[in-house]
C-alpha positions, 0 to 999 in steps of 0.5 A: 727616566722616561715617563713610561718607566715612571708609570711602570714603576708606579704600577709595580709599587701599587701592585705590591701594595694591593697584594699586601692589603689583599693579604690582610683581607684574607684574615677571615679566610678559613685557612687563616688562624681563627679567632678564639673565645678566651682572652689569651686565645684572642691574644694569640690571634692578635699577635698573629695578625700583628706579625702578618701586618708587620711582615706585609709592611716590611715586604712592601717596603723591601720589594718596592725599593728593590723593584724601583732600584732595578728599574731606575738604575738599569745600565741601559739607562746610563746609571752609574753605580754610587761609590760609597762603603757605609751609611751610619744613618742607614745602619742605625735605622736597620738596627733600631727599627727591627729591635723595636719591632721585636720588643713590640712582639715580645711585650704582647707575647709575654702578656698572653703567656703570663695570662695562660701561666697564671695558675693562682686560685683556680676555682676548678682543677681538671686533670687530663690524662692522655691514653692510647687512644682516649682521654681520662678526665678527673675533676677537683672542685676548689671553689665554685659558689662557696663550695656548694658542690661537694668535693666528691671527685668525678672521673670518666674516660672520653673516647671516640665514637666507635661507629666512626672508627668502624666506618674508617676501618671498613673504608665505608665512604657512604657511612663516613659522609653520613656523619658529616662534620662530626666525623672524628670530631665527636666523643661519647663523654663531653668534658663539661666545664662552667663558664665564668670560672677559672679552670686549671687543666693539668695535662699528663699521659699514661703511656706515650706523649700526646698533646691536648689541643682545643684551638677555640679556647687557646689551649694546647699542652703536651701530655707527657708521662710522669709530667704535669703541664698546667694551663689555666683559662676562664671561658666567658659567660656568653659562651654558655651552651657552646661546644669546642672541638679539639684533637691530639696533636702529637703523633701517638700511634696507629689511632692518633687521628681517632682521639678527638676532644669535645669541651662543652661550656655550661652555666655554673647552675647547670654545671652543678646539676651535671656534676651532682648527676655524675656523682650519683652515677658513679656511686650507683656504679660502685654500689652495683659492683659491690653487690655483685659476685665477681667470682661468677663467670657470667658477671665477668663476661658481661662486664668484660665485653664492655671493657674490651669494646672500650679499651681493646677492640680498636686493635684486636678487633670485635672478632678477636682476630686482630690485624695481621702483621700489626696487632696479634689475634686473641682468638686461638692465641696460645697466650690466651689459652695458656696459663693466666699468669702470662696473660695477666702480666702483659695486660697489666704491665704492657709489652712492646707496642701494647700499653699497660692497663694497670690503671683499670680496676681489679674488677675491670681487668679480671673481667676483660681478661676472662672475656678474652680467655672465653670469647671467640671459641677460646677455652681459657680459665676464668680470672677473678679480681683476687687473681689480678690483685695478687698479680699487680 
């Protein structure tokens, strides 16, 4: 082979090696998988990078040999094909080496999966329920600082910022840009969790399949109606004060993109303070409900507007006119103006594309149905909590 051919071969191999090493430099590129903050999030990242290294090495060797062979064994250089049918050494090598590589992958992956699937002795359990298109969180305290936090379960719904949805529906690009990085990545109620605490999340859904994903924490589980998918994690204490964003990653309907997740990590002391405050708020709300006359239309309308805004407005719109061809109008609807029994049935049990709202309390259901039957010029009848209870 001439020196010119040898030099070209060397340059070609060097270029391939440079490309492989360059791909490693892209590890910190935003398009690459990012590092997490929990042990098994980092295990996933390390496994990803390990596979990238191995793939780059294999690609360098395979393509290097191919290019070298094509240059060295060209017919114009008088190369004569070798006459052999097998090589025991080569066959052993290309069987054993891939086998060892796969074993290395399996061992590392198994370690990470075992950590994520270790649900023994959780200190805090949080039930996460996907609902079109929001998340409901319910806390169960198991053992945080010797149970100094009384086990009065805190529960709440976390929804998108309504202004984000309104701007998107109006295609108001100027307003969307004003939200900055928080657009479609912020919620009204953060999921607050303590650091240095083993937390088990129990993921499920009420209506269709969702998927709860927080990449920085290495958390992702499908939320399937009637099924509990657990995943456990401990957030390092150094992450106290940080927030971690996530999304629903299962196409779950028209507003799938408007179902963000925000997890806020705090110290155990701050978590206890926050938890006690939430308990007090829930008790105050319950006491307030108990002290009101829910047979009065005025009380139902005030409560109903709030429930409608949180649960119905995304589809049926603030005007009650819906979206033609997609979501029916409630303003002037024969269903809304007709007997309350039909209206109750659809709201409680759902129908076609509309989810069931049976998880709402009797008061909330009575309030929102009354609001729909009285708002926007509708002249329907008032629905009271006793009517909802009888219709369930």
